[in-house]
C-alpha positions as CSV (number, residue, x, y, z in Angstrom):
1,M,46.4,357.8,106.8
2,F,47.2,354.6,105.0
3,S,47.9,351.2,106.4
4,R,51.5,350.0,106.0
5,H,50.6,346.5,105.0
6,N,47.5,347.2,102.9
7,P,47.6,350.8,101.7
8,L,43.9,350.7,100.8
9,R,42.4,348.8,103.8
10,L,41.1,351.9,105.6
11,S,41.4,354.9,103.4
12,P,38.7,354.2,100.7
13,L,36.1,353.2,103.3
14,V,36.8,356.3,105.4
15,L,36.8,358.6,102.4
16,A,33.7,356.9,100.8
17,L,31.7,357.4,103.9
18,G,33.0,360.9,104.4
19,L,32.6,362.3,100.9
20,P,28.9,363.2,100.8
21,A,29.0,364.5,104.4
22,L,32.1,366.5,103.6
23,A,30.4,368.0,100.5
24,H,27.3,369.1,102.5
25,A,29.5,370.8,105.0
26,A,30.7,373.2,102.4
27,P,29.4,376.8,102.5
28,E,26.9,377.6,99.8
29,D,28.4,381.0,99.1
30,A,31.8,379.8,97.9
31,K,32.9,379.9,94.3
32,D,31.4,377.8,91.6
33,L,33.5,374.7,90.8
34,D,32.0,374.1,87.4
35,K,34.3,374.3,84.2
36,V,33.8,374.2,80.5
37,V,35.0,371.1,78.5
38,V,35.0,370.3,74.8
39,T,36.5,366.8,74.7
40,A,33.5,364.8,75.9
41,T,31.2,365.7,73.0
42,R,33.5,367.6,70.6
43,T,31.4,370.7,71.5
44,A,31.5,373.1,74.5
45,T,29.7,371.9,77.6
46,T,30.1,372.3,81.3
47,V,31.4,369.6,83.6
48,D,28.1,369.4,85.6
49,A,26.1,369.2,82.3
50,S,28.3,366.4,80.8
51,L,26.8,363.0,80.6
52,A,30.3,361.5,80.8
53,A,32.7,361.2,83.7
54,V,35.0,364.2,83.2
55,E,37.8,365.8,85.2
56,V,39.7,369.0,84.4
57,I,43.1,370.0,85.7
58,D,43.9,373.7,85.1
59,R,47.1,375.6,85.2
60,A,46.6,376.8,88.8
61,Q,46.3,373.2,89.9
62,I,49.5,372.3,88.0
63,D,51.4,375.1,89.6
64,A,50.2,374.3,93.0
65,S,50.9,370.5,92.7
66,S,54.1,368.6,93.6
67,A,54.2,367.0,90.2
68,R,57.3,367.4,88.0
69,S,55.9,365.5,85.0
70,L,52.6,364.6,83.3
71,P,52.6,361.0,84.6
72,E,53.1,362.3,88.2
73,L,50.3,364.8,87.7
74,L,47.9,362.1,86.5
75,R,48.9,359.4,89.1
76,G,46.1,358.2,91.4
77,R,43.3,360.1,89.7
78,A,39.9,358.4,89.3
79,G,40.1,355.5,86.9
80,I,43.8,356.1,86.1
81,S,46.8,353.8,86.9
82,I,50.3,354.8,85.9
83,V,53.1,352.3,85.4
84,N,56.6,353.9,85.4
85,Q,59.9,352.3,84.7
86,G,62.4,354.2,86.8
87,G,61.4,357.8,87.6
88,L,61.4,361.1,85.8
89,G,61.6,360.7,82.0
90,K,61.3,356.9,81.9
91,L,58.7,355.0,80.0
92,S,55.3,355.6,81.6
93,T,52.1,353.9,80.5
94,L,48.5,354.8,81.5
95,F,45.7,352.3,82.1
96,L,42.3,354.0,82.1
97,R,39.4,352.2,83.7
98,G,41.2,348.9,83.5
99,T,41.7,348.9,79.7
100,E,45.0,348.5,78.0
101,S,47.7,351.1,77.9
102,D,47.0,351.8,74.2
103,H,43.2,352.1,74.8
104,T,43.3,355.8,75.7
105,L,43.2,358.4,72.9
106,F,45.5,361.4,73.5
107,L,45.0,364.7,71.8
108,I,47.2,367.9,71.9
109,D,45.2,371.0,70.9
110,G,42.8,368.8,69.0
111,V,45.5,366.8,67.1
112,R,45.7,363.1,67.6
113,V,49.1,362.0,69.0
114,G,50.8,358.8,69.7
115,S,53.2,356.3,68.1
116,P,51.7,354.0,65.5
117,T,54.5,351.5,66.2
118,S,54.2,351.1,69.9
119,G,50.6,352.3,70.1
120,L,51.6,354.5,73.1
121,T,51.8,358.2,73.7
122,S,55.1,359.4,75.3
123,L,53.6,361.0,78.3
124,Q,57.0,361.3,80.0
125,D,58.2,363.6,77.2
126,I,55.3,366.2,77.4
127,P,56.5,368.8,79.8
128,L,54.1,370.3,82.4
129,S,55.6,373.8,81.6
130,Q,53.9,373.8,78.2
131,I,50.4,372.8,79.5
132,D,47.5,375.2,80.1
133,H,44.9,372.6,81.1
134,I,44.0,369.0,80.7
135,E,40.5,367.3,80.1
136,I,40.1,363.7,81.1
137,V,37.0,361.9,79.8
138,R,36.5,358.4,81.2
139,G,34.5,355.9,79.2
140,P,34.4,354.8,75.5
141,R,34.4,357.6,72.9
142,S,35.0,355.7,69.6
143,S,31.6,356.8,68.3
144,L,33.1,360.4,68.2
145,Y,36.8,359.8,67.8
146,G,37.3,356.3,66.2
147,A,40.0,353.9,67.2
148,D,41.9,353.9,70.5
149,A,39.2,355.5,72.6
150,I,38.1,352.3,74.4
151,G,39.0,353.5,77.9
152,G,38.5,357.2,77.2
153,V,40.1,360.4,75.9
154,I,42.7,362.7,77.4
155,Q,43.2,366.1,75.7
156,I,46.1,368.4,76.5
157,F,45.8,372.1,75.8
158,T,49.1,374.0,75.5
159,R,49.5,377.4,77.2
160,R,47.6,380.4,76.0
161,S,46.5,383.8,77.2
162,D,43.3,385.6,76.4
163,A,44.3,388.8,78.2
164,Q,44.9,391.9,76.1
165,G,48.4,393.4,75.9
166,V,51.8,391.9,76.6
167,H,52.1,389.2,79.3
168,G,54.9,387.0,80.5
169,H,55.7,384.3,83.0
170,G,58.8,382.4,84.1
171,R,60.0,379.7,86.5
172,I,63.2,378.1,87.7
173,A,63.6,375.1,89.9
174,V,66.2,372.8,91.5
175,G,65.8,369.5,93.2
176,S,67.0,366.1,94.2
177,H,69.2,364.0,91.8
178,A,70.5,367.3,90.3
179,L,67.1,368.3,89.0
180,R,67.2,371.5,86.9
181,E,64.1,373.2,85.5
182,A,63.7,376.5,83.7
183,S,60.7,377.8,81.6
184,A,59.5,381.1,80.3
185,G,56.8,382.5,78.0
186,V,55.5,385.7,76.5
187,S,52.2,386.5,74.7
188,L,50.9,389.5,72.8
189,R,47.2,390.0,72.2
190,G,45.3,392.7,70.4
191,A,41.7,393.2,69.5
192,R,41.7,390.7,66.6
193,G,44.3,388.1,67.6
194,G,47.5,387.2,69.3
195,V,50.8,385.4,69.3
196,G,52.8,383.7,71.9
197,V,55.9,381.5,72.6
198,D,57.0,379.3,75.5
199,V,60.3,377.6,76.0
200,G,61.4,375.1,78.7
201,H,64.2,372.9,79.9
202,Q,64.3,370.0,82.4
203,S,67.2,367.7,83.3
204,T,68.0,365.2,86.1
205,N,70.8,362.7,86.9
206,G,68.0,360.3,87.8
207,I,68.2,357.1,89.8
208,N,69.4,353.6,89.0
209,A,66.2,352.6,87.2
210,C,66.2,348.8,86.9
211,L,66.8,346.0,89.3
212,G,66.4,343.2,86.8
213,Y,69.0,340.6,85.9
214,Y,70.3,338.5,83.0
215,N,72.4,335.3,83.0
216,P,74.2,334.9,79.6
217,A,75.0,331.3,80.4
218,T,71.3,330.2,80.7
219,W,69.7,333.1,78.8
220,A,67.4,333.5,81.8
221,G,66.5,337.0,83.0
222,A,63.9,339.3,84.2
223,G,63.0,343.0,84.1
224,C,65.4,344.9,81.8
225,F,67.7,341.8,81.4
226,I,70.9,343.3,82.5
227,V,74.0,341.3,83.4
228,P,74.5,341.4,87.2
229,G,77.0,343.9,88.3
230,T,76.5,346.1,85.2
231,H,74.4,349.3,84.7
232,L,74.8,350.4,88.3
233,D,74.9,354.1,87.3
234,R,72.2,356.7,87.5
235,D,69.9,357.0,84.5
236,G,69.5,360.6,83.6
237,Y,67.0,362.5,81.5
238,R,67.0,365.8,79.5
239,N,64.2,367.6,77.8
240,N,64.3,370.9,75.9
241,N,60.9,372.1,74.5
242,A,59.2,375.0,72.9
243,S,55.8,375.9,71.6
244,L,54.4,378.7,69.3
245,R,50.9,379.9,68.8
246,A,49.0,382.4,66.8
247,D,45.4,383.2,66.2
248,F,43.6,385.8,64.1
249,A,39.9,386.8,63.7
250,P,39.5,388.9,60.5
251,S,35.8,389.2,61.4
252,E,33.3,388.0,63.9
253,A,32.5,385.0,61.8
254,W,36.0,383.8,60.9
255,Q,38.9,382.7,63.1
256,L,42.3,381.2,62.3
257,D,44.4,379.3,64.9
258,A,47.9,377.8,64.5
259,R,50.0,375.9,67.1
260,A,53.3,374.0,67.2
261,F,54.9,372.1,70.0
262,R,58.3,370.4,69.9
263,A,60.3,368.6,72.6
264,T,63.8,367.0,72.1
265,G,65.8,365.2,74.6
266,H,68.0,362.4,75.8
267,N,67.1,359.4,78.0
268,D,69.4,356.9,79.7
269,Y,68.1,353.6,81.0
270,D,69.3,350.1,81.7
271,G,69.7,347.3,79.2
272,D,72.2,345.1,77.4
273,Y,70.8,345.7,73.9
274,V,69.9,349.5,74.1
275,D,70.6,351.8,77.0
276,N,70.0,355.4,75.8
277,S,67.8,357.2,73.3
278,D,67.5,360.6,71.6
279,I,63.9,361.6,71.4
280,V,61.8,364.0,69.4
281,Q,58.1,364.7,70.1
282,Q,56.4,367.2,67.7
283,T,52.9,368.3,67.1
284,V,51.9,371.0,64.5
285,G,48.3,371.9,63.8
286,G,45.9,374.6,62.9
287,S,42.2,375.3,62.5
288,L,39.8,377.5,60.6
289,R,36.4,378.2,62.1
290,Y,33.4,379.8,60.4
291,A,30.4,380.8,62.7
292,P,28.0,383.0,60.8
293,S,25.5,382.8,63.7
294,Q,25.2,381.3,67.1
295,A,23.3,378.5,65.6
296,V,25.9,377.4,63.0
297,Q,29.6,376.6,63.4
298,V,31.8,374.8,60.9
299,K,35.4,374.0,61.8
300,L,38.3,372.5,59.7
301,T,41.3,371.1,61.8
302,V,44.5,369.7,60.4
303,G,47.6,368.4,62.2
304,R,50.6,366.2,62.2
305,N,52.3,364.4,65.2
306,T,55.9,363.1,64.8
307,D,57.4,360.6,67.2
308,D,61.2,360.0,66.6
309,S,63.4,357.8,68.8
310,S,67.0,357.0,68.0
311,N,68.3,354.2,70.3
312,Y,71.9,353.3,71.2
313,L,73.9,350.9,73.2
314,G,76.5,353.3,74.6
315,K,77.5,355.3,71.6
316,V,76.7,352.5,69.1
317,F,73.6,352.9,67.0
318,S,71.0,350.2,67.4
319,N,67.7,351.3,65.8
320,R,65.5,354.3,65.0
321,F,61.7,354.5,65.1
322,V,60.2,357.4,63.1
323,T,56.5,357.7,62.9
324,T,54.1,360.3,61.7
325,R,50.4,360.7,62.2
326,D,48.6,363.0,59.9
327,S,45.0,364.0,60.7
328,A,42.3,366.2,59.3
329,S,38.7,366.8,60.5
330,L,35.8,368.8,59.2
331,Q,33.0,369.3,61.7
332,G,29.7,371.2,61.6
333,D,27.6,372.0,64.7
334,F,24.0,373.1,64.1
335,T,21.6,374.3,66.8
336,V,18.3,373.1,65.1
337,A,16.1,374.3,68.0
338,Q,16.4,375.5,71.6
339,G,18.6,373.0,73.4
340,Q,18.9,370.8,70.4
341,V,22.4,370.4,68.8
342,L,23.2,368.3,65.8
343,T,26.9,367.6,64.9
344,A,28.2,366.0,61.7
345,G,31.7,365.5,60.6
346,Y,34.4,363.7,58.6
347,D,37.8,362.5,59.9
348,F,40.9,361.5,58.0
349,L,43.9,359.7,59.5
350,R,47.2,358.5,57.9
351,D,49.8,356.6,60.0
352,R,53.3,356.0,58.7
353,A,56.3,354.2,60.3
354,N,59.9,353.9,59.2
355,V,62.0,351.6,61.4
356,S,65.7,351.5,60.8
357,D,67.3,348.5,62.4
358,K,70.3,346.6,61.1
359,W,68.6,343.3,62.0
360,S,64.9,343.9,61.4
361,P,64.0,347.1,59.6
362,F,60.4,347.6,58.3
363,R,58.1,350.2,56.9
364,A,54.4,350.4,57.3
365,A,51.5,352.8,56.5
366,R,47.7,352.7,56.7
367,G,44.9,355.2,56.4
368,N,41.5,355.6,58.0
369,R,38.4,357.6,56.9
370,A,35.4,358.1,59.0
371,G,32.0,359.9,59.1
372,F,30.2,360.6,62.4
373,V,27.0,362.2,63.6
374,Q,25.9,363.3,67.1
375,Y,22.6,364.6,68.6
376,Q,22.5,366.4,71.9
377,G,19.1,367.2,73.4
378,D,18.2,369.3,76.5
379,F,14.7,368.7,77.7
380,G,14.7,370.6,80.9
381,T,15.4,368.1,83.6
382,Q,16.5,365.5,81.1
383,D,19.4,365.3,78.6
384,V,20.1,362.9,75.8
385,Q,23.2,362.2,73.7
386,L,23.2,359.9,70.7
387,S,26.3,359.3,68.5
388,L,27.2,357.1,65.6
389,R,30.4,356.7,63.6
390,H,31.6,354.5,60.7
391,D,35.4,354.0,60.2
392,N,36.9,352.6,57.1
393,N,40.4,351.3,57.8
394,D,42.7,350.4,54.9
395,Q,43.9,347.2,56.6
396,F,40.9,346.0,58.6
397,G,37.9,347.3,56.7
398,G,34.8,348.9,58.1
399,K,33.8,349.3,61.7
400,T,30.7,351.0,63.1
401,T,30.5,352.3,66.7
402,G,27.8,354.0,68.6
403,G,26.9,355.6,71.9
404,I,23.7,356.5,73.9
405,A,23.7,358.5,77.1
406,W,20.8,359.9,79.2
407,G,20.7,362.0,82.3
408,V,18.0,363.3,84.6
409,E,18.1,365.9,87.3
410,F,15.8,365.9,90.3
411,A,15.2,367.9,93.5
412,G,18.1,368.8,95.7
413,N,20.6,369.1,92.8
414,W,20.7,365.3,92.4
415,R,21.5,363.8,89.0
416,A,21.6,360.3,87.6
417,T,23.0,359.2,84.2
418,A,23.1,356.0,82.2
419,S,25.1,355.2,79.0
420,V,26.2,352.5,76.7
421,G,28.8,352.6,74.0
422,T,31.0,350.5,71.7
423,A,34.6,351.0,70.7
424,F,37.5,349.4,68.8
425,K,41.3,349.4,68.5
426,A,43.4,348.2,65.6
427,P,46.8,346.5,66.4
428,S,49.9,348.6,66.4
429,F,52.6,348.2,63.8
430,N,55.0,346.7,66.3
431,E,52.4,344.2,67.4
432,L,51.9,343.2,63.8
433,Y,55.3,343.5,62.1
434,Y,58.3,343.9,64.5
435,P,60.4,340.7,63.8
436,G,60.7,338.3,66.7
437,F,58.3,340.3,68.9
438,S,55.1,340.5,66.8
439,N,52.1,338.5,65.9
440,P,50.8,339.0,62.3
441,L,47.6,337.1,63.1
442,L,46.3,339.6,65.6
443,L,42.8,340.8,65.2
444,P,41.3,344.2,66.1
445,E,40.0,344.6,69.6
446,A,36.3,345.5,70.1
447,S,34.5,346.6,73.2
448,R,31.0,347.3,74.6
449,S,30.6,349.3,77.8
450,S,27.7,350.3,80.1
451,E,27.8,352.8,82.9
452,V,25.4,354.3,85.5
453,S,26.2,357.3,87.8
454,L,24.7,359.3,90.6
455,G,25.8,362.6,91.9
456,Q,24.9,365.8,93.6
457,H,26.4,369.3,93.5
458,G,26.2,372.7,95.2
459,N,27.8,376.1,94.7
460,A,31.1,374.9,96.2
461,W,31.0,371.2,96.2
462,R,30.1,368.2,94.1
463,W,30.4,364.4,94.4
464,Q,29.8,361.6,91.9
465,A,29.7,357.8,91.9
466,H,30.2,355.9,88.6
467,A,29.8,352.2,88.1
468,Y,30.8,350.7,84.8
469,E,31.4,347.4,83.0
470,T,33.3,346.8,79.8
471,H,33.6,343.7,77.8
472,V,36.6,343.5,75.3
473,D,36.7,340.9,72.6
474,N,40.1,339.9,71.2
475,L,42.0,342.0,73.8
476,I,45.6,342.3,72.9
477,A,48.0,341.8,75.8
478,Y,51.8,341.1,75.9
479,D,52.6,337.6,77.1
480,A,56.1,337.8,78.7
481,S,56.3,333.9,78.7
482,K,56.0,333.8,74.9
483,G,57.7,337.1,74.1
484,K,55.0,338.4,71.9
485,P,51.4,339.9,72.1
486,G,48.3,337.7,71.8
487,N,44.5,338.1,71.6
488,V,42.7,337.3,74.9
489,E,39.4,335.9,73.7
490,L,37.4,337.9,76.2
491,A,38.1,340.2,79.0
492,R,35.6,341.7,81.5
493,I,36.2,344.9,83.4
494,R,34.1,346.1,86.2
495,G,34.7,349.2,88.3
496,L,33.4,351.8,90.7
497,E,34.7,355.3,91.0
498,L,33.8,357.8,93.7
499,T,35.0,361.4,93.4
500,G,34.3,364.6,95.3
501,N,35.6,368.1,95.8
502,A,34.6,370.9,98.2
503,R,35.7,374.1,99.8
504,L,35.6,373.9,103.5
505,G,36.4,377.4,104.8
506,E,39.9,378.0,103.7
507,W,40.5,374.4,102.7
508,E,40.2,372.9,99.2
509,V,39.5,369.2,99.4
510,Q,39.5,366.7,96.5
511,A,39.1,362.9,97.0
512,Q,39.1,360.2,94.4
513,L,38.6,356.4,95.0
514,G,38.5,353.5,92.7
515,W,37.7,349.8,92.8
516,L,38.5,347.6,89.8
517,Q,38.0,344.0,88.7
518,A,39.7,343.3,85.3
519,R,39.7,339.7,84.5
520,N,40.6,337.4,81.6
521,L,37.5,335.3,80.7
522,S,39.0,333.3,77.9
523,N,39.1,329.5,78.0
524,G,42.2,327.7,79.3
525,F,44.6,328.2,82.1
526,L,44.3,332.0,82.0
527,H,40.6,332.0,82.7
528,G,39.8,334.1,85.8
529,K,43.3,335.7,85.9
530,Q,43.5,339.4,86.6
531,L,44.7,341.5,83.7
532,A,48.3,342.6,84.2
533,R,49.3,345.8,85.8
534,R,45.9,346.8,87.1
535,P,45.6,347.5,90.8
536,T,42.3,346.4,92.2
537,R,41.9,349.5,94.5
538,S,43.3,353.1,94.4
539,A,42.8,356.3,96.3
540,R,44.0,359.9,96.1
541,L,43.3,362.8,98.6
542,D,44.4,366.4,98.0
543,L,44.2,369.0,100.7
544,D,45.2,372.7,100.1
545,R,44.9,375.8,102.2
546,N,45.9,379.5,101.8
547,I,46.7,381.6,104.8
548,G,47.5,385.1,103.7
549,D,50.4,385.0,101.3
550,W,51.2,381.4,102.3
551,G,49.9,378.2,100.8
552,F,50.0,374.7,102.2
553,G,49.1,371.3,100.6
554,L,49.2,367.6,101.1
555,S,48.6,364.8,98.6
556,G,48.2,361.1,99.6
557,I,48.2,358.4,96.9
558,A,47.7,354.7,97.4
559,E,47.3,351.7,95.2
560,A,46.8,348.0,95.9
561,A,48.9,345.2,94.6
562,R,48.8,344.1,91.0
563,W,50.2,341.3,88.8
564,D,52.9,342.1,86.3
565,D,52.2,339.3,83.9
566,V,49.1,337.6,82.3
567,A,49.7,334.4,84.2
568,N,49.5,336.2,87.6
569,S,52.9,334.7,88.7
570,L,54.8,338.0,89.3
571,R,53.3,340.2,92.0
572,V,54.0,343.9,92.4
573,G,53.1,345.0,95.9
574,G,50.8,347.9,96.8
575,Y,52.1,351.2,98.1
576,S,51.1,354.5,99.6
577,T,52.9,357.9,99.4
578,L,52.5,361.3,100.9
579,D,53.6,364.6,99.2
580,G,53.7,368.0,100.8
581,R,54.1,371.5,99.5
582,V,54.5,375.1,100.9
583,S,54.4,378.3,98.8
584,W,55.0,381.9,99.7
585,R,53.8,384.8,97.6
586,F,56.5,387.3,98.8
587,A,55.7,390.0,96.2
588,P,53.1,390.7,93.6
589,G,53.4,388.0,90.9
590,W,56.3,386.2,92.6
591,T,56.0,382.8,94.4
592,L,58.6,380.7,96.1
593,Q,57.5,377.0,96.5
594,A,59.0,374.0,98.2
595,N,57.8,370.5,97.4
596,L,58.5,367.2,99.2
597,V,57.6,364.1,97.3
598,N,57.3,360.6,98.9
599,A,57.9,362.2,102.3
600,F,58.3,358.9,104.2
601,N,60.8,357.6,101.6
602,K,58.7,354.5,100.7
603,H,60.4,351.9,98.5
604,Y,58.0,350.6,95.9
605,Q,57.5,349.6,92.3
606,T,54.7,350.0,89.7
607,S,56.4,347.8,87.2
608,A,58.3,344.7,88.3
609,W,62.1,345.2,88.7
610,Y,61.9,349.0,88.0
611,A,62.6,351.1,91.1
612,Q,60.7,354.3,92.0
613,P,62.5,357.2,93.5
614,G,62.6,357.6,97.3
615,R,62.2,360.9,99.1
616,E,62.7,363.9,96.8
617,Y,62.5,367.7,97.0
618,T,62.1,370.6,94.6
619,L,62.5,374.3,95.3
620,S,61.1,376.7,92.7
621,L,60.7,380.4,92.0
622,R,57.8,381.4,89.8
623,W,56.9,384.8,88.3
624,Q,53.3,385.1,87.1
625,P,51.9,388.6,87.0
626,Q,48.2,388.9,87.4
C-alpha cells in the first residue's frame, strides 16, 4: 500500500480520489454513523450538526483496535501527530493541526488535566481499559475553554454503563516484551442512579528506548545523552489503575455525579542524570445539574487533577515534580426560542507546582478567572455559532478571545462551513522558572485561525474536507542548540484534512489524510524553517469486517519525514506500518482476539535517537456480556 522510500507518495492521492466515490458506493439502508458530542460547544450536539471538525472514538472501536495505549490509539488520525520516545509507557507528545505539543487542552470527564510544570498531559499513563469514549475537536476553542486550546480539545470519558441492573466486564492479555494486561469492572444501576468501579493493570519489559550518546570528555551528545556502552538494558513500564463513579437523580430536575480516576506506576528509561520514575496521575471531580425544564439547564462542575513524578538515577533520588490543577465551572444553557440556545458561564482555575530538587527546587502558583458566553442558532438550512470569553490571569493579566462559525446545507446532503477564532497559551512553570532550562522573559502565545470545510453524508457514509490556516504570535518552542525555550516571533500553519467513513457491505472503512505546512516566519536565519516534529503529510486507513463470529481488521499508518529541531538540521525519516487483528466470538459475551502490530517489522523513529518497537503481538481474552 505504501511506498518504501516515501510512505506518502501514493497513498494520499489514491485515497483522496477514492473517498467520495467510496462513500457513494455505500448502501443507503445501513446504520446511521452519527454520534452525539458535548466538547465542541460545551452542549450536546451531533457530529453532523457540529460546525467544528470532530471525531469520536467509542468503546467498541477501542476494543476492536490493535492499540495498547492512548498514544497508539490516536496515532495517524486526522490532524494528529504523535511523538513517542521509546514505546509503551514512554513520554508521548501530541501535535494537533501543527500547533505545539502543549496547545491541545485535555479533559477527563469535564475536568481540565495536565502538568502546569511541563505543560503536557501524560497521555502514556491514561490506560485504555478505563476509557468509555473520546471526543476530538480540531481547531481553536479558547473562546469556550480559555488557555491551551489553540490546536483543539480532546476529552476522555471514563467507563460508564446506563443499563439497568448489575453488569460486569473483564479482559486479560499477554504479548511481546512480556506484556501483561488485566482489567475488570462492575456497575450497578437502579431507577434513580448507579455506582461502578473499574480496575486495571499493564506491564511490559519494554525495549532499549534510546540510541543517543554522550561523550564526557567533550560534553557533546545527542538524544538522551547516555555514555556509549551504558543503558543497554530494556526499559520497562508498569501501570496500576482504578476508577470509581456514582450518580444519583433525586428528582427529574436534579442530578448528582461523582467520579475518580487514579493511575500509579513505574517507568524505566535511558539517561545519565535520571533513568526511572514513579508516577501518579489522579483526577477527582463531580457535578450538580439542575434542569427544571427542557429550556433551562444549570450545571456546576468541580475537579482536581494531580500529576506526581518522583525521578531517580538507579535508586538515588534526583527530583520530584508535584502539581495540582483545581478547576470549577458554573454554566447555564437557555433555549430562548426554537433552535436558539444561549450559554453563559464562569470558570475558575488554580495551578500549583512544588518541585523538590537538591540543585534547583522551586514553587509556583497562579490563578485564572474567566467569563464566557455563546450563542447557537439553527435557521433551517443555516447554523450560526458565536462565542466570546475573557480570561483574567494572575500573572499575565486579561485576555479576550472569540469565535464565529457558520454552516449551510444544500441539496444532496452537502454542507459547507466557515469559521474564525482566536486563542492563547500562557508559558508553563518549567518554561519560566526551571533553573538552567527556562526563560523568564517568555511572553504568552496568541493565535488567530480560519477554516473552511465541505462535506457530504448519507445513512451509512460521510466525508469531509477541512482547510485551515493558523498564525501564532510569540510561539514558544524548545531550541536544542540553546538548551532553553524561546519565543518564535511568528509562525504560520496551513493544512488540509480529508476524512471519510463508510459501510461497504460487510466492510467498515475509515480513511484519514492530512497535509501540513508549519513554518517559522520570524526574522533571521530561522525564517522559512519548518516547525520541529511536524510531518508534512500523514495518512491512516482502517478496514474491518465481520464474518459470522469472526472479525478481521487492518490498519495502515504512514507519516512523512520531519525535522527534530528548530534549525532543521536533524532529520527524522518518514515511515509506514501495517497492523492486523483477528477476533473470534466463541461464546455469548466471550471474545478471543489476536493483534499483530508493525507486521513488516519496520525500523523507524518519531523522535530522533528514540527507537520504536518492531513487530509485536498481543493475545487477549475479553468478557463483555450484552
